[in-house]
N, C-alpha and C positions, 0 to 999 in steps of 0.2 A: 505493499499500499504507500502510496505517496501522494503528500498534502501539504499545498502553502500555505503556512500558516502565518496569519496580517500581524501588523500591527497598531497600535490604538492614540491617538492621542485625547488629550484630556480642553476641552470647553471648559474653562472656569475649574479651580480649583482652590477651595475654602478650609481649612483646617482647623476646627470648631470646636476639639475637645482633646485633651489628652487622656486615657481611660485606664483605669485602675491598672491593667495588667498591662500596662507599657505601651501601650499601642494608643491610633490617634482614629481619632472620628473624622469623616471628612465630608463634603459635597462637592461632584462634580457630574459635568458631562462626557460619557465615554463614549469615541467615534470609531468604530473601525478604518483604517485607514491600506489603501495597498503599498506595502513596504512587507515583502513576505519573506521569511525563514523557508528552510524547504525540509521536510520530515521523512524518510522512506524505514519502512515497518517489515521487515521478511522474517518469518520462522525461520530458526537455527537449532543448533546443535547446543549453543550456550548462549546466556544471555547477555549483551555487549552491549557498549556503545561507544560511538564514532563521532568524530565532526572534522570539519572544512571550512574555509570562509575564512571570516572573523575567529581572530583564537580564543580559545572561552581559559580563562585561569581556572587553578584548580584541581581537585581529582575528579576527571571524569566521569566515576561512577557515582561517583555523587552529585550527579548534573540534574535537573529539576524530569529533565524525561525519561530517567532512570527511576527516579523516586515515584512519578504518575506510575509506571510497569508495577513497583515492588508495592504501591498504596491498592493497584488492581487487584495482583498476586495473594493479596492476604486474605482477601472473601473470594476468589473465582479462580477457576483452576485453568491456568494461562500454558500455555507454551515456551520454551526458551523464544526469544526475538533477539534481530539484530535491529537498533535503532541507530541511524544516521542521521544527522543535522545536519545543514546549510547553512549555515550561518549567513547572513546577511543583513539582517536589524543590527542594528548598532548598540551595542551595551552600556550601559546605565545611562541610559539617553532619553529615559523617561516616556518612550515607547512601548512599555509591556512586552518587550519580544519574548524573554524568557518564560513569562506567565503562558503567553500563547501558546508558545512553544508542549509547556506541559500540560493545557489546556486541550490541548488537539492530541498528544500522545493518549490522552485517556476516552476520544471520541474516536479515536482511528482503533482504540485496542477494542471499544464493545462493538463497533460494524466489522471489525475482522472475523470476531470472535463469538458474535452471536448471543452477547451479552444481554443485550436487551435492553439496554440502561435506558430509565427517564430522562430526560432533558435534568428533573428535579434531583437524582440522584446523583448526577453529571454531577452539576451545581455543586451538591454536600461537599464530593469526594475532593473537587477542584478546590475548593475552598480550604480544605488540610493543607492543601500546597502552597498557597501566598495565594493575598489578598484580593490582585488583581486578577487571580487563575478565572472565577467564575465568568466573568463579563466573558468569555472568549467561547463559552459556551453555547450560548447562543449568538453570541459574538452579531450586534445588531447593538444602536445607538439605543444609549440608557440614562436615566439618571441615578447617579450611584451615590449612597451615603456609607455610615460602616466604617471600618475599616478598607473597604469598599466590594464589602461581597453581599451588601444589599443592594439590591438589582432592581428599577420601577423601566423593565422594557418599551413599555406601554408609551413610550416619549413620542409624541409627532412636534417634529423637528423641520421647520420652513428653513428649510438649508438648502440653496440652488447655486454654489462657488465653485470655486478654482483654490486648491488648496499647494500652497508652497513650505514642503519640509527642508530642514538645513540641520544639518545637526556636525557640528565642531568639530566632531572627535575627541571630548572631555568627559572621562568618565565619573559622574556623582553616584554614589554609593548611597543607598535610601539610611543608613546611620548617620552619614556625613549631613543629608536633606534637612532630617528631622533636629540635627540636634542643637541646631539654634532660631527653630520656627515657633513664634511665639500663637498658640491658639488664640481664637476669637470666635465670636458669632458673625457669620453671614452677614455684609451687609445687601446684598441682592439674593433674591430667590431663583436659582437657576430654572426651575420648574414654572417660571414666567417669564420666559426668553423669547418665547412667541410675541410677547405684549412689548418687547422691548423693540425700536426701532435699531437697526444693524449698526448706524450712524454712534448710538449710543451703547454699542457691545464694549468701547475700548475702554470705557471710564465707569461700566460698573463689572465688567464680568472678569476678577482678576485671579491672578495663580499669586497664590500666597509663599508658592517657595522664591519667585523673584524675590521676592524682597528680603528675604536670606541669605540667599544665594548670591544674586548678579555683585552684591559690594565686594565679595570674595573673588570671582570670574572677571577681568576687565573686559576678554573677548566678547564673553557674554554681552553685554552692554552693548558695543560695537557691534555683532548680529545683531540683536536688537533695531540699533539704529538704521543701519545697511536695510534693513526688512522695510522697515517703516517708512524710508525713503522712494520705497517703491509704489507707495498710497495704499495699501490694503485697508481694506476698514474693518479690521481686525488681525492683531500680533501677541504670540505671548507665547511663553516656554510651554512644553506638554511637560504633564506630570514633575517630576522632584529633576527633570531634565538630565541631558544638555540643550536637548533639540529643540529649536523654537517652528513654531508655523506664523505663517501669513494668508489671511482670504481674503479672497480678490472678488470685485464681481464679475470681471472680465480677464481672460489669459494673461498672466505678464509676462511683460515683454523686456530685454536688455538686463535680465539678471545675469549674475556670475560670481560662484564660490567656488573656483577652482582647484582649491584645497579642502573643501568642505565634500560631505556625504551629501545630494541634495536630490530630493523627487517633486514635480509636480504634476500633479492630477485636478481632475474635475471631481466633485464632490458635494454629492445630491444625496440627500436625506429625507 
């Protein structure tokens, strides 16, 4: 089985509260975007994980793809498999690539071995792997709360635009991102986004991580300024960074980020 595992961006990200378990509550809108990792799963003599493309640090046996297999194997009879990940989505980039990979492995294994797991069961299992993982089960625009696991996928978003994604190659760990964050109640209810003129998005829809991270990374300030010069109706960092995205009514022209990874595509939600 071969699967394209897409990334996501955060349209708004408010860190509203620190929880007693050490995690943080947030409010955000997650949108799937066409930047893909590729996973191939095959029955094998021994369960193994391998990767190509962007180098993945750490013990490969501890990769989220392997954790997804091991999680399912605890409750269901699975044969050994080989899992190969072609890593294209930048790591530590606020795009949810690792979470997507794990969720797609769960879905892929369920389909391959006819486990017939419900969406609800897959979301429950995905939540055990990471806060962003449940989103990639339904993989559709959603209003997100809690740690990222409380999803409202009935979100009706009036959005038809072009999206330019730019990643400057800076890895920002989740630990670093949260280390200096100051939780506060959201000043705008993202569920009301359709009632807000898109010309007002920039002033109302914020990513709280920008306040804490940008002073430490002049390159990110410069990147946001360069994107702003292209006159989008909205520009922001995704997740805990370092990827920025800009939204345009018309396809942007004349931009150049030769040393950065970038993608431009039409986004219709």
